[in-house]
C-alpha positions in Angstrom: 1.8 -9.5 -0.6 2.7 -12.9 -1.9 5.7 -14.3 -1.0 7.9 -12.9 -3.0 7.4 -10.0 -2.0 5.9 -8.1 -4.4 2.3 -5.9 -3.6 -0.8 -5.8 -5.8 -3.8 -3.6 -6.1 -5.5 -5.9 -4.0 -3.7 -6.2 -1.7 -3.8 -2.5 -0.7 -6.9 -0.8 1.4 -8.9 0.2 -0.8 -10.0 3.5 1.0 -6.7 4.4 2.2 -5.3 4.2 -1.1 -5.4 6.8 -4.5 -4.3 5.5 -7.8 -3.7 7.8 -11.3 -3.7 6.3 -14.1 -3.0 7.4 -17.8 -5.3 10.2 -19.1 -6.5 8.0 -22.0 -6.9 5.4 -20.0 -9.1 6.6 -17.4 -11.5 8.5 -20.1 -11.3 4.9 -22.1 -12.6 3.2 -18.6 -15.9 5.4 -18.0 -16.2 5.3 -22.1 -16.4 1.9 -22.1 -18.3 1.7 -19.1 -21.5 4.3 -19.9 -21.7 2.5 -23.8 -22.7 -0.6 -21.3 -24.4 1.0 -19.0 -27.0 3.6 -21.8 -25.7 6.9 -19.1 -23.3 7.7 -15.9 -26.8 8.0 -14.2 -26.3 4.3 -14.6 -23.8 3.0 -14.3 -23.8 5.3 -10.9 -26.5 3.4 -9.9 -25.1 0.1 -11.2 -21.3 0.6 -9.5 -22.6 2.6 -6.6 -19.7 5.2 -8.4 -21.7 9.3 -7.9 -21.7 10.4 -10.9 -20.0 13.2 -9.6 -17.0 10.9 -9.6 -16.8 9.2 -12.4 -16.7 12.9 -14.5 -14.4 13.9 -12.7 -12.0 10.5 -13.0 -13.0 10.4 -16.5 -12.0 13.9 -17.4 -8.4 13.4 -15.0 -9.5 15.8 -12.6 -8.1 15.4 -10.1 -4.4 14.2 -9.4 -5.4 10.2 -8.7 -8.6 8.6 -7.7 -9.6 6.3 -4.5 -8.6 3.2 -5.2 -12.1 2.2 -4.2 -14.0 3.6 -6.9 -11.1 1.9 -9.5 -11.7 -1.0 -8.4 -16.0 -0.8 -8.4 -15.0 0.5 -12.5 -12.6 -1.7 -13.2 -14.8 -5.2 -11.4 -17.7 -3.6 -13.5 -16.0 -4.2 -16.7 -14.4 -7.0 -16.0 -18.7 -9.0 -15.5 -19.4 -7.6 -18.1 -16.2 -9.6 -20.8 -14.0 -7.0 -20.6 -10.7 -8.4 -19.0 -7.8 -6.3 -20.2 -9.8 -4.4 -17.2 -9.0 -6.2 -14.7 -6.4 -5.4 -11.1 -3.7 -7.4 -13.0 -3.8 -5.8 -15.9 -4.7 -2.1 -14.1 -1.7 -2.4 -12.3 0.8 -2.3 -15.2 -0.3 0.9 -15.9 -0.3 2.9 -13.0 1.5 6.4 -12.9 0.9 6.8 -9.7 -0.2 5.2 -6.1 -0.8 7.8 -3.2 -2.0 8.0 0.6 -5.8 9.3 1.2 -5.8 12.4 2.7 
């Protein structure tokens, strides 16, 4: 937490928090990452995110997704030149934050 009392995504425990983004944004994140890798299997290997989880995230199958997954995908995109997917930018589009149960 910074001195102004603002909590950012990177301040939260990645393995305990779930995040919900707009469906179109979730779909775009996966689409761009797949375009870089070639397919979801290669993306899974590159990011450590299970292929089924990638599909679920892309289709907004669940109310929210583990922040750890979101961070892995955003870091992958950022490392490949897509700075608009940094956590600083993504946190502007959060629809829901929940505690993983």
